[in-house]
C-alpha positions as CSV (number, residue, x, y, z in Angstrom):
1,M,-89.6,164.9,23.8
2,K,-89.2,163.2,27.1
3,K,-92.9,163.0,27.6
4,F,-93.3,161.7,24.0
5,L,-90.8,158.9,24.5
6,G,-92.4,158.1,27.9
7,L,-95.5,157.0,26.0
8,F,-93.5,154.2,24.4
9,R,-91.9,153.2,27.6
10,Q,-95.2,153.1,29.5
11,S,-96.8,151.2,26.6
12,L,-94.0,148.6,26.7
13,R,-94.7,148.2,30.4
14,E,-98.3,147.2,29.6
15,I,-97.0,143.9,28.2
16,T,-94.1,143.4,30.6
17,G,-95.7,144.5,33.9
18,K,-98.1,142.8,36.2
19,E,-101.1,143.5,33.8
20,K,-99.4,141.8,30.9
21,I,-101.9,138.9,30.8
22,T,-104.8,141.4,30.6
23,C,-103.0,143.2,27.8
24,I,-102.3,140.0,25.8
25,V,-105.8,138.7,26.2
26,T,-107.5,142.0,25.4
27,T,-105.3,142.6,22.4
28,G,-106.0,139.1,21.1
29,I,-109.7,139.7,21.4
30,L,-109.5,143.0,19.6
31,L,-107.4,141.4,16.8
32,A,-109.9,138.6,16.4
33,A,-112.7,141.2,16.2
34,S,-110.7,143.0,13.5
35,M,-110.6,139.8,11.5
36,I,-114.4,139.4,11.8
37,I,-114.9,143.0,10.7
38,E,-112.5,142.6,7.8
39,T,-114.9,140.0,6.4
40,Y,-117.3,142.7,5.6
41,T,-114.9,144.7,3.5
42,I,-116.5,146.6,0.6
43,E,-114.3,146.9,-2.5
44,I,-114.5,149.7,-4.9
45,P,-112.1,150.8,-7.7
46,F,-108.7,151.9,-6.1
47,A,-109.9,151.3,-2.5
48,K,-111.5,149.2,0.1
49,I,-114.0,150.3,2.7
50,N,-114.0,148.5,6.1
51,F,-114.0,149.3,9.8
52,A,-111.3,147.0,10.9
53,F,-109.2,150.0,12.0
54,I,-111.5,150.4,15.0
55,A,-109.9,147.4,16.7
56,I,-106.4,148.9,16.2
57,A,-107.6,152.2,17.4
58,A,-108.9,150.6,20.6
59,I,-105.6,148.8,21.2
60,G,-103.8,152.1,20.8
61,M,-106.1,153.8,23.2
62,L,-105.8,151.1,25.9
63,Y,-102.2,150.1,25.5
64,G,-100.3,152.8,23.7
65,P,-98.0,153.1,20.6
66,T,-95.6,150.3,21.3
67,I,-98.3,147.7,21.5
68,S,-100.5,149.1,18.8
69,F,-97.4,149.4,16.5
70,F,-96.9,145.6,16.6
71,A,-100.6,144.9,16.7
72,G,-101.0,146.7,13.4
73,G,-98.5,144.4,11.8
74,I,-100.0,141.3,13.3
75,C,-103.4,142.4,12.1
76,D,-102.1,142.7,8.5
77,I,-100.5,139.3,8.6
78,L,-103.6,137.7,10.1
79,G,-105.7,139.5,7.6
80,F,-103.6,138.0,4.8
81,I,-103.9,134.5,6.3
82,V,-107.6,134.7,6.9
83,H,-108.5,136.7,3.7
84,P,-105.8,136.1,1.2
85,S,-106.4,138.1,-2.0
86,T,-102.8,138.6,-3.4
87,A,-99.3,137.5,-2.6
88,F,-98.0,138.6,0.8
89,L,-96.5,142.0,0.6
90,P,-94.4,143.1,3.6
91,L,-94.7,146.8,2.8
92,Y,-98.4,146.7,3.7
93,T,-97.5,145.0,7.0
94,L,-95.2,148.0,7.7
95,I,-98.0,150.4,6.7
96,G,-100.3,148.6,9.2
97,M,-97.7,149.0,11.9
98,F,-97.5,152.8,11.3
99,Q,-101.3,153.0,11.3
100,G,-101.3,151.4,14.8
101,L,-98.6,153.8,15.8
102,I,-100.7,156.8,14.9
103,Y,-103.6,155.6,17.1
104,G,-101.3,154.7,20.0
105,I,-99.6,158.1,20.0
106,V,-102.8,160.1,19.7
107,L,-105.2,158.1,21.9
108,Y,-103.0,156.7,24.7
109,Q,-103.5,158.8,27.9
110,K,-104.2,158.4,31.6
111,W,-107.9,157.8,31.4
112,G,-108.3,156.5,35.0
113,N,-111.6,156.8,36.8
114,I,-113.3,157.1,33.4
115,S,-116.2,154.9,34.5
116,K,-117.3,157.2,37.3
117,I,-119.9,159.8,36.6
118,N,-118.5,163.2,37.5
119,A,-117.3,166.5,35.9
120,K,-113.9,165.0,35.4
121,K,-115.3,162.3,33.3
122,G,-117.1,164.8,31.1
123,R,-113.8,166.6,30.4
124,K,-112.1,163.4,29.6
125,M,-114.8,162.4,27.3
126,T,-114.4,165.7,25.4
127,E,-110.7,165.1,25.2
128,L,-111.2,161.6,24.0
129,T,-113.6,162.9,21.3
130,I,-111.1,165.4,20.1
131,R,-108.3,162.8,20.0
132,V,-110.4,160.3,18.2
133,I,-111.2,162.8,15.4
134,A,-107.5,163.9,15.2
135,A,-106.3,160.2,15.1
136,R,-108.7,159.2,12.3
137,L,-107.9,162.3,10.2
138,L,-104.2,161.6,10.5
139,D,-104.8,158.0,9.6
140,V,-106.8,158.9,6.5
141,I,-104.4,161.6,5.3
142,I,-101.0,160.0,6.1
143,I,-101.9,156.3,5.6
144,N,-104.8,156.0,3.3
145,L,-104.2,158.9,0.9
146,L,-100.4,159.3,0.8
147,I,-98.7,156.0,1.8
148,N,-101.3,153.5,0.6
149,T,-101.8,155.2,-2.8
150,S,-98.0,155.3,-3.3
151,A,-97.7,151.7,-2.3
152,N,-100.5,150.6,-4.7
153,M,-98.7,152.4,-7.5
154,H,-95.3,150.9,-6.5
155,Y,-96.8,147.4,-6.8
156,G,-98.6,148.2,-10.0
157,F,-102.1,148.0,-8.6
158,I,-102.5,151.6,-9.8
159,P,-101.1,152.4,-13.3
160,R,-98.8,155.4,-13.1
161,Q,-100.9,157.2,-15.7
162,A,-104.0,156.7,-13.5
163,F,-102.3,158.0,-10.3
164,G,-104.2,161.3,-10.3
165,T,-107.5,159.5,-10.8
166,A,-106.7,157.1,-8.0
167,V,-105.9,159.9,-5.6
168,A,-109.1,161.7,-6.5
169,A,-111.1,158.5,-6.1
170,R,-109.5,157.8,-2.7
171,I,-110.2,161.4,-1.6
172,V,-113.8,161.1,-2.4
173,K,-114.0,157.6,-0.8
174,N,-112.3,158.7,2.4
175,L,-114.4,161.8,2.7
176,L,-117.5,159.7,2.4
177,Q,-116.2,157.1,4.9
178,L,-115.1,159.8,7.4
179,A,-118.7,160.8,7.6
180,A,-119.4,157.3,9.0
181,D,-116.1,156.7,10.7
182,I,-115.9,159.6,13.0
183,P,-119.4,159.4,14.5
184,L,-118.9,155.7,14.9
185,L,-115.6,156.1,16.7
186,I,-117.0,158.9,18.9
187,I,-119.7,156.4,20.1
188,I,-117.7,153.2,20.2
189,M,-114.4,154.3,21.8
190,P,-115.9,155.7,25.0
191,V,-118.0,152.5,25.3
192,I,-114.8,150.3,25.0
193,L,-112.9,152.5,27.5
194,I,-115.7,152.5,30.1
195,T,-116.4,148.8,29.7
196,Y,-112.7,148.0,30.0
197,S,-112.2,150.2,33.1
198,K,-115.2,148.5,34.8
199,I,-113.9,145.0,34.0
200,V,-110.2,145.3,34.8
201,G,-110.4,148.4,37.2
202,D,-109.7,152.0,36.6
203,N,-106.2,151.8,38.0
204,S,-105.0,149.6,35.2
205,I,-105.6,152.3,32.6
206,K,-102.4,154.2,32.8
207,A,-100.1,156.3,30.5
208,A,-97.1,158.5,30.9
């Protein structure tokens, strides 16, 4: 438990310590990227397909659960401002915050020296791959299938009599998207991490 809570304390130090400007700027860039990606959302009955979550996953990996928690909420609010489709619904902002929390908890680690080519890098890349898969699966199961489906029904986007159909449709959609999401994350996340470590220095990538 102490180590778990340490993730949040260390994450908070990312935005209060000496590297806070880097944290703020990088988070802003990733949130902007999320808005661009959101533009290419594909809508199908009962669900939307997009890859905007990659930016939140990257924030969670680099800066931890405290930062990604709030970034998830900001991302939802910005998404509503940039791409308004319905009235603003705070529940979805909260859901976005919990999505960020999942990526921050699972992906935030001490990845220092990740840009150097050695055996240790190989082990860390394997660990990152496992964590990326776990984080995306948790996001899909907890957020997409359980919480989002319930929220859609609560707001009347899904008729109660069609709840079973909606869940089935979302399961099929998420299984299909996972086939694209996971390989994409496995490729992109190490690239983001290595690029970041080279630009700002390996010592700035820290966790509890």
